[in-house]
Kinemage of the C-alpha trace (Angstrom):
@kinemage 1
@onewidth
@group {chain A} dominant
@subgroup {mainchain}
@vectorlist {calphas} color= white
{ca met a 1} P 7.275 -21.286 -1.566
{ca glu a 2} L 10.679 -19.723 -1.722
{ca ile a 3} L 11.478 -16.141 -0.028
{ca phe a 4} L 12.870 -13.715 -2.382
{ca tyr a 5} L 13.979 -10.779 -0.211
{ca glu a 6} L 13.022 -9.930 3.507
{ca gly a 7} L 13.092 -6.391 4.365
{ca thr a 8} L 14.985 -5.711 7.659
{ca asp a 9} L 13.513 -2.377 8.150
{ca ala a 10} L 10.857 0.326 6.690
{ca asn a 11} L 13.389 1.868 4.567
{ca asn a 12} L 14.005 -1.617 2.582
{ca met a 13} L 10.136 -2.929 2.407
{ca glu a 14} L 7.271 -1.998 4.390
{ca ser a 15} L 3.706 -3.182 3.779
{ca pro a 16} L 4.358 -4.222 0.278
{ca asp a 17} L 1.361 -5.393 -2.004
{ca thr a 18} L -0.100 -5.131 -5.950
{ca ile a 19} L 3.300 -7.207 -6.983
{ca leu a 20} L 4.667 -6.885 -10.522
{ca val a 21} L 7.671 -8.504 -12.206
{ca thr a 22} L 8.960 -6.406 -14.445
{ca pro a 23} L 9.994 -6.904 -18.394
{ca phe a 24} L 13.420 -6.841 -17.627
{ca gly a 25} L 13.301 -8.899 -14.821
{ca asp a 26} L 13.000 -6.737 -11.347
{ca leu a 27} L 10.275 -6.945 -8.933
{ca trp a 28} L 8.389 -3.809 -8.442
{ca phe a 29} L 6.113 -3.264 -5.839
{ca ala a 30} L 3.493 -0.463 -4.511
{ca glu a 31} L 3.734 -0.042 -0.338
{ca asp a 32} L 1.425 1.879 1.606
{ca gly a 33} L 2.305 1.340 5.420
{ca gly a 34} L 2.676 3.669 7.699
{ca gly a 35} L 5.517 5.316 6.360
{ca glu a 36} L 5.694 6.633 2.739
{ca asn a 37} L 3.572 5.233 0.310
{ca arg a 38} L 5.893 4.513 -2.931
{ca val a 39} L 6.864 2.020 -5.701
{ca met a 40} L 9.930 0.013 -5.108
{ca gly a 41} L 11.999 -2.318 -6.927
{ca ile a 42} L 14.114 -5.337 -6.171
{ca thr a 43} L 16.821 -6.931 -8.828
{ca pro a 44} L 17.015 -10.561 -9.299
{ca glu a 45} L 20.780 -9.820 -7.196
{ca gly a 46} L 18.538 -8.448 -4.183
{ca arg a 47} L 19.150 -4.783 -4.581
{ca val a 48} L 16.348 -2.578 -3.110
{ca tyr a 49} L 15.790 0.708 -4.465
{ca gln a 50} L 12.943 3.391 -4.852
{ca val a 51} L 11.057 3.803 -7.819
{ca ala a 52} L 9.003 6.522 -7.245
{ca asn a 53} L 6.597 8.115 -4.095
{ca ile a 54} L 3.733 10.057 -3.780
{ca arg a 55} L 4.880 13.666 -3.318
{ca val a 56} L 1.530 15.313 -2.221
{ca pro a 57} L -0.356 14.173 0.543
{ca phe a 58} L -3.560 13.228 -0.592
{ca ser a 59} L -6.221 13.302 2.682
{ca arg a 60} L -8.967 11.041 2.829
{ca gly a 61} L -10.441 13.170 5.513
{ca glu a 62} L -8.694 11.506 8.473
{ca pro a 63} L -5.226 13.244 10.330
{ca gly a 64} L -2.402 10.989 8.693
{ca asp a 65} L -4.562 9.161 6.337
{ca phe a 66} L -3.231 9.820 2.996
{ca ser a 67} L -3.553 8.381 -0.464
{ca glu a 68} L -1.459 5.460 -2.005
{ca phe a 69} L -0.089 3.997 -5.218
{ca ala a 70} L -2.150 0.988 -6.813
{ca gly a 71} L -2.252 -1.227 -9.474
{ca pro a 72} L 1.287 -1.046 -10.993
{ca ile a 73} L 1.344 -2.636 -14.554
{ca phe a 74} L 3.495 -2.350 -17.904
{ca ser a 75} L 1.852 -2.126 -21.350
{ca pro a 76} L 2.144 -5.293 -22.983
{ca asp a 77} L 5.092 -4.122 -25.146
{ca gly a 78} L 6.895 -3.313 -21.511
{ca lys a 79} L 7.251 0.167 -22.917
{ca thr a 80} L 5.058 2.070 -20.531
{ca phe a 81} L 4.602 1.832 -16.983
{ca phe a 82} L 1.275 2.723 -15.830
{ca val a 83} L 0.274 3.326 -11.829
{ca asn a 84} L -2.881 4.719 -10.075
{ca ile a 85} L -3.305 6.893 -6.938
{ca gln a 86} L -6.416 5.876 -5.480
{ca asn a 87} L -7.433 9.520 -4.502
{ca pro a 88} L -8.015 11.941 -6.293
{ca gly a 89} L -8.228 8.896 -8.854
{ca ile a 90} L -5.581 9.653 -11.217
{ca thr a 91} L -3.680 7.535 -13.453
{ca tyr a 92} L -0.262 8.096 -14.389
{ca ala a 93} L 1.773 7.056 -17.884
{ca ile a 94} L 5.579 6.460 -17.307
{ca trp a 95} L 7.937 5.734 -20.172
{ca gly a 96} L 11.588 5.261 -21.045
{ca leu a 97} L 14.634 3.425 -21.062
{ca phe a 98} L 13.208 -0.111 -19.201
{ca lys a 99} L 16.390 -2.029 -19.787
{ca lys a 100} L 17.638 -4.602 -17.369
{ca leu a 101} L 20.486 -2.828 -15.185
{ca ser a 102} L 24.005 -4.077 -14.951
{ca ser a 103} L 25.784 -2.624 -11.815
{ca gly a 104} L 27.847 -0.363 -13.655
{ca arg a 105} L 25.366 1.299 -15.509
{ca gln a 106} L 21.993 3.422 -14.825
{ca gln a 107} L 18.928 3.839 -17.253
{ca glu a 108} L 17.230 7.344 -17.418
{ca leu a 109} L 13.508 7.189 -17.357
{ca thr a 110} L 11.433 9.773 -18.876
{ca tyr a 111} L 8.078 10.476 -17.561
{ca ala a 112} L 4.553 11.991 -17.946
{ca ala a 113} L 4.322 15.847 -17.322
{ca pro a 114} L 0.873 16.189 -15.005
{ca leu a 115} L 0.543 19.792 -13.214
{ca ala a 116} L 3.818 19.558 -10.982
{ca lys a 117} L 1.900 19.199 -7.591
{ca leu a 118} L 0.305 16.076 -8.410
{ca ala a 119} L 2.967 14.355 -10.303
{ca pro a 120} L 5.386 11.437 -8.513
{ca leu a 121} L 8.283 12.331 -7.143
{ca val a 122} L 10.946 9.927 -9.004
{ca ser a 123} L 13.532 9.062 -6.984
{ca val a 124} L 17.255 10.235 -7.783
{ca asn a 125} L 18.165 7.064 -6.123
{ca ser a 126} L 16.697 4.722 -7.990
{ca pro a 127} L 18.683 2.872 -10.544
{ca met a 128} L 16.985 4.782 -12.999
{ca pro a 129} L 16.998 8.712 -12.736
{ca pro a 130} L 14.940 11.322 -14.323
{ca arg a 131} L 15.867 13.340 -17.063
{ca ser a 132} L 14.772 16.852 -17.012
{ca met a 133} L 11.362 17.197 -18.609
{ca arg a 134} L 10.715 18.824 -21.851
């Protein structure tokens, strides 16, 4: 076993689970620790970036207990990224230009258009910043 990346603080990694290797070689994982509920990515070179986070705290009834991302996966053709939000039970299909990134280039990410209050926030700090919704 080899350690690929070890988070040094909660901004980099906190309680990762449901890990997948993207079609372009990055490692993506959902996080559901005490901090933000988000999908994070790590390049083969060790660069950490946020892909998405939950903007609306879907309460499960207990104070401070919010919903989380689950089951991130790509379609077999690698063109659509699917991710679930456990409560209230929503699956998002996110599509765009998922290509391997070079250090000097960024790719745009297009995403589905659910109700604005339910849409996950796609990070502007991600190497794939969102285009304006059509």
